[in-house]
C-alpha positions in Angstrom: 13.2 12.7 -5.5 10.5 13.8 -3.8 8.3 11.5 -1.4 5.1 11.7 -3.1 3.0 10.6 0.5 5.0 13.8 2.3 4.5 16.0 -1.0 1.2 16.0 -0.6 0.0 14.5 2.7 1.1 17.1 4.7 0.4 20.2 3.1 -3.2 18.9 3.5 -2.4 17.7 7.0 -1.5 21.4 7.6 -4.5 22.6 6.7 -7.2 20.3 7.0 -7.8 18.6 11.0 -9.4 15.3 9.6 -6.5 14.8 7.1 -3.7 15.3 10.8 -5.9 13.1 12.8 -5.7 10.8 9.9 -2.2 11.0 9.1 -2.1 11.0 13.5 -3.7 7.9 13.7 -1.4 5.8 11.3 1.7 7.3 13.0 0.8 6.3 16.0 0.1 2.6 14.7 3.3 2.2 12.5 5.0 3.3 15.9 4.0 0.4 17.9 4.0 -2.3 14.5 7.7 -1.0 14.2 8.2 -1.8 17.8 9.8 2.0 18.4 6.8 2.0 21.7 4.7 -0.4 23.1 1.8 -1.0 25.3 -1.9 0.3 24.7 -0.9 4.3 25.5 0.0 4.2 22.5 -2.5 2.1 20.4 -5.1 4.0 22.9 -3.9 6.8 20.9 -4.0 5.3 17.6 -7.7 5.0 17.5 -8.7 7.6 19.1 -6.9 10.2 16.2 -8.6 6.5 13.9 -11.8 7.8 15.2 -12.1 11.2 15.2 -10.6 11.2 11.0 -13.5 8.8 10.6 -15.8 11.9 12.3 -14.6 14.4 9.7 -14.8 11.6 6.8 -18.0 11.1 7.7 -19.0 15.3 8.1 -17.4 15.8 4.4 -19.6 13.0 3.0 -22.8 14.4 4.3 -21.8 17.4 2.6 -21.5 16.4 -0.3 -24.6 15.1 -0.2 -26.6 17.7 0.1 -24.3 20.8 -1.6 -20.8 19.4 -2.9 -17.7 20.2 -2.0 -15.2 22.0 -3.4 -11.7 20.7 -4.5 -9.3 21.3 -1.4 -12.5 19.8 1.0 -12.6 16.9 -1.8 -8.5 16.7 -2.0 -9.3 15.4 2.6 -11.5 12.9 1.4 -9.5 11.1 -0.8 -6.4 11.3 1.7 -8.2 10.6 4.7 -9.6 7.3 3.0 -5.9 6.4 1.4 -5.2 7.1 4.7 -6.8 4.7 6.6 -6.4 2.4 4.7 -3.0 2.8 5.4 -3.6 1.9 8.3 -5.3 -1.1 8.1 -2.7 -1.9 6.6 -0.4 -1.2 8.6 -2.3 -2.5 11.8 -3.4 -6.5 10.8 -3.1 -6.1 6.6 -7.0 -6.6 5.3 -9.1 -3.5 5.3 -13.2 -4.9 6.5 -14.9 -5.0 3.8 -13.0 -2.6 1.6 -15.5 0.4 2.6 -13.1 3.0 2.5 -12.2 1.5 -1.0 -15.6 1.5 -2.3 -17.1 4.5 -0.6 -15.1 7.6 -2.6 -15.4 6.0 -6.1 -18.2 7.8 -6.9 -16.0 10.8 -6.6 -12.8 9.5 -7.6 -14.4 8.3 -11.6 -16.0 11.8 -11.5 -12.7 13.8 -10.9 -11.8 12.0 -13.5 -14.3 12.3 -15.8 -15.2 16.0 -15.0 -11.3 17.1 -14.9 -7.8 17.8 -17.0 -6.2 15.1 -15.2 -3.0 16.5 -16.6 -2.3 19.7 -15.2 0.2 20.6 -12.6 -2.6 21.8 -10.4 -4.1 18.2 -10.0 -0.6 16.2 -8.7 -1.9 15.6 -5.8 -5.0 14.8 -6.3 -4.8 12.3 -9.0 -2.4 11.3 -6.7 -5.0 10.1 -4.4 -6.9 8.6 -7.3 -4.2 6.3 -8.5 -2.7 5.3 -5.4 -6.3 4.3 -4.1 -7.2 2.6 -7.6 -3.4 0.5 -7.4 -5.3 -0.5 -4.0 -8.1 -1.7 -5.6 -6.7 -3.8 -8.2 -4.5 -5.3 -5.8 -7.6 -6.6 -3.5 -9.1 -7.5 -7.0 -6.6 -10.4 -7.2 -8.6 -12.5 -4.1 -12.6 -11.9 -5.9 -12.8 -9.9 -8.9 -16.3 -8.7 -7.6 -14.3 -6.5 -4.6 -12.8 -3.9 -7.9 -14.4 -1.0 -7.6 -13.2 1.4 -9.3 -13.9 2.0 -13.4 -12.2 1.0 -16.5 -11.6 5.2 -16.5 -9.9 5.6 -13.9 -6.8 3.5 -14.2 -7.3 4.6 -18.2 -6.3 8.1 -16.2 -3.6 6.6 -14.1 -2.6 5.2 -16.6 -1.9 8.6 -19.1 -0.8 10.6 -15.9 0.9 9.3 -13.5 2.8 5.9 -14.6 6.4 7.4 -13.6 4.5 7.3 -9.9 3.9 3.9 -9.9 6.7 2.6 -11.0 8.9 5.0 -8.7 5.4 4.7 -6.2 4.8 0.7 -5.9 7.5 -0.5 -8.6 5.1 -2.0 -10.9 5.1 -1.0 -14.5 2.4 0.7 -15.9 1.9 -1.8 -18.9 1.3 -4.6 -16.8 -1.3 -2.2 -14.1 -3.8 -1.4 -17.4 -3.3 -4.9 -18.2 -4.5 -7.1 -14.7 -6.7 -4.2 -14.3 -9.0 -5.2 -17.5 -8.6 -9.0 -17.1 -9.8 -8.3 -13.2 -12.4 -6.1 -14.9 -14.1 -8.7 -17.3 -13.6 -11.4 -14.4 -16.2 -9.1 -12.6 -17.7 -9.0 -16.2 -18.7 -12.5 -16.3 -19.4 -13.2 -12.1 -21.9 -10.3 -12.9 -23.3 -12.3 -16.4 -22.6 -8.6 -18.4 -19.8 -10.8 -20.0 -20.2 -14.1 -21.9 -17.1 -16.7 -20.5 -15.8 -17.6 -23.9 -15.4 -14.0 -24.4 -13.9 -14.2 -20.5 -11.8 -16.7 -21.7 -10.5 -14.7 -24.9 -9.6 -12.1 -22.4 -7.3 -14.1 -20.2 -5.5 -15.6 -23.3 -4.8 -12.2 -25.0 -3.7 -11.0 -21.3 -1.5 -14.3 -21.2 -0.3 -13.6 -23.9 0.7 -10.5 -23.5 2.3 -11.3 -20.6 4.5 -13.7 -21.5 5.6 -12.1 -24.6 6.4 -8.8 -22.7 10.1 -8.3 -21.9 10.9 -5.6 -19.3 14.2 -5.7 -20.8 13.0 -3.3 -23.5 11.1 -0.6 -21.2 11.6 2.3 -20.0 12.1 2.4 -16.4 13.2 5.8 -13.7 16.4 5.0 -13.4 19.1 2.2 -15.0 19.5 0.1 -12.3 18.9 -3.2 -12.9 16.8 -3.7 -10.1 13.7 -1.9 -12.4 13.9 -4.9 -14.5 13.8 -7.9 -12.4 11.2 -5.9 -9.8 9.5 -6.0 -13.4 10.0 -9.5 -14.5 8.4 -10.4 -10.1 4.7 -8.4 -11.1 4.3 -9.5 -14.5 4.6 -13.3 -13.0 2.8 -12.6 -10.2 -0.5 -11.7 -12.6 0.2 -14.5 -14.7 0.0 -16.2 -11.6 -3.3 -14.8 -11.4 -4.6 -14.6 -14.9 -4.0 -19.3 -14.9 -6.2 -19.5 -11.8 -9.1 -18.2 -14.3 -11.7 -19.3 -15.4 -11.6 -22.1 -13.0 -9.4 -21.6 -9.6 -8.8 -25.2 -9.0 -7.5 -26.3 -12.6 -4.1 -25.7 -12.5 -2.0 -27.8 -10.3 0.9 -26.2 -8.1 3.0 -29.0 -10.2 1.4 -27.2 -13.2 5.1 -26.5 -15.2 4.0 -22.7 -16.2 3.5 -22.3 -12.2 6.3 -23.5 -11.3 7.9 -21.5 -14.2 6.8 -18.5 -12.4 7.3 -19.2 -8.8 10.2 -20.2 -10.2 10.7 -16.4 -12.0 10.1 -14.4 -8.8 11.9 -15.7 -6.3 15.2 -15.6 -8.9 14.2 -11.7 -9.5 13.9 -11.3 -5.4 17.7 -13.2 -5.4 19.6 -10.7 -7.5 17.3 -7.3 -5.6 20.3 -6.1 -3.2 18.0 -6.0 0.5 19.2 -2.7 0.7 17.9 -1.8 -2.4 14.0 0.6 -2.4 13.1 -2.2 -5.2 13.6 -5.1 -2.3 10.5 -3.5 0.3 8.0 -3.5 -3.3 9.0 -7.2 -4.0 6.2 -8.2 -1.2 3.4 -8.1 -3.2 5.0 -11.1 -6.1 6.7 -13.0 -2.8 2.6 -13.7 -1.8 1.5 -14.9 -4.9 5.0 -17.0 -5.5 4.7 -17.9 -1.7 0.4 -19.1 -2.0 1.0 -20.8 -5.5 4.5 -23.5 -4.4 4.4 -26.4 -3.0 7.8 -26.1 -2.7 9.3 -26.9 1.4 12.8 -25.1 -0.1 10.5 -22.2 -1.6 8.0 -21.7 1.5 11.3 -21.1 4.0 12.8 -18.6 0.9 9.9 -16.8 0.6 9.0 -16.6 4.3 12.9 -15.1 5.0 12.1 -12.8 2.6 8.7 -11.8 3.5 10.2 -11.5 6.7 13.1 -9.1 5.9 10.5 -6.5 4.3 8.3 -6.6 7.3 11.1 -5.5 9.6 12.8 -2.7 7.2 9.1 -1.8 6.4 7.3 -1.5 10.3 4.2 -3.4 8.7 3.4 -6.9 10.4 1.3 -7.7 7.7 -0.7 -10.6 10.0 -3.9 -10.7 7.6 -1.2 -12.0 4.8 0.9 -14.6 6.6 -2.4 -15.6 8.3 -3.3 -16.1 4.4 -0.6 -18.1 3.3 0.2 -20.5 6.2 -3.7 -21.8 5.8 -3.0 -21.7 2.4 -0.2 -23.9 3.0 -1.6 -26.4 5.7 -4.8 -27.1 4.1 -1.8 -28.2 0.8 -0.4 -30.8 3.1 -3.7 -32.0 4.0 -6.0 -31.7 0.8 -8.9 -32.2 2.8 -11.0 -31.0 -0.4 -9.2 -34.5 -2.8 -8.5 -31.4 -5.0 -5.8 -30.6 -7.8 -5.6 -27.0 -6.2 -6.0 -25.1 -2.9 -7.5 -21.6 -4.2 -5.7 -18.7 -2.1 -8.6 -16.6 -2.6 -10.9 -19.5 -0.8 -9.2 -18.3 2.5 -10.3 -14.9 1.7 -14.0 -14.7 2.8 -15.2 -13.3 5.5 -18.6 -15.9 6.2 -18.7 -18.5 3.3 -22.7 -18.3 3.8 -22.8 -14.4 2.8 -19.7 -14.7 0.1 -18.8 -11.2 2.6 -15.2 -10.3 2.1 -12.3 -8.6 3.0 -9.9 -6.9 1.7 -6.3 -8.4 1.9 -4.1 -5.6 1.1 -0.2 -4.8 0.5 2.0 -2.0 0.7 
């Protein structure tokens, strides 16, 4: 099946210099992280293209605020932002302050409200919106306050790009919709626009839905059994996050529900051949299992599995690895004497200001 990144980004790169710079910057970075070519010249080249892409992006956003952009320019803006975020993920696995994702949230929201995204001619812009909203949901796992894209954007993706969610990211669209609603409710509760009692109801309903959702009854892109295992992994990754609300420290890793979800993710991973494209899409679920286990055996298996994905993709995911190691070290010491060591505590850049980086996975 056609690769949506090639399908939608390459034509734009031939038309727009900013997209080309962003693509070359990501490519040069990936050449280094995958160890094909190492050394300062290639990293300098990656930075040079990245700076040029940022310059073009800034110019277009200034034009947008003054006179607006045509549709091709809007597509170019979204493509550049997506490539810059992927550059962050490729280089370290962290997008500082999530500025790129936040900066185009308004544009994504406007497009889904004013344009019929089901029309075939909108396929490219729909792909960009879907990819950005997916990354927005992922960063919302570490802190609901980071969620920038509203319900309407995710609903548009669910209605018009469900197959793409499966194929590109491996996540069943129903689970994408479910966890997006939970994170949005968590953000509303933080902002004081949703009562805590109402948030608890949202959590309870989402947990019930996910526990009752049967992957075997879903319609997958193909008949390969790996899709069901991947869906199971995403289901339990979301359950692990839901069980950490509203109090991230209340439930221990020894709780039977936590252990059950961790084991389900690892069993799913063990049933997917390493040669399958689905194996790479296990990264996020493996991370969620990793930060919620205290079993040395499970940690060792998770380490090995993630290293396999890193080698296969050429993305080192240094930020994710550092985060997992910090959680494991603190869980052994338990210096604060809490029931749980929330991994979300380690994504805070400045604990005084509450400034958060966006930890992303791809």
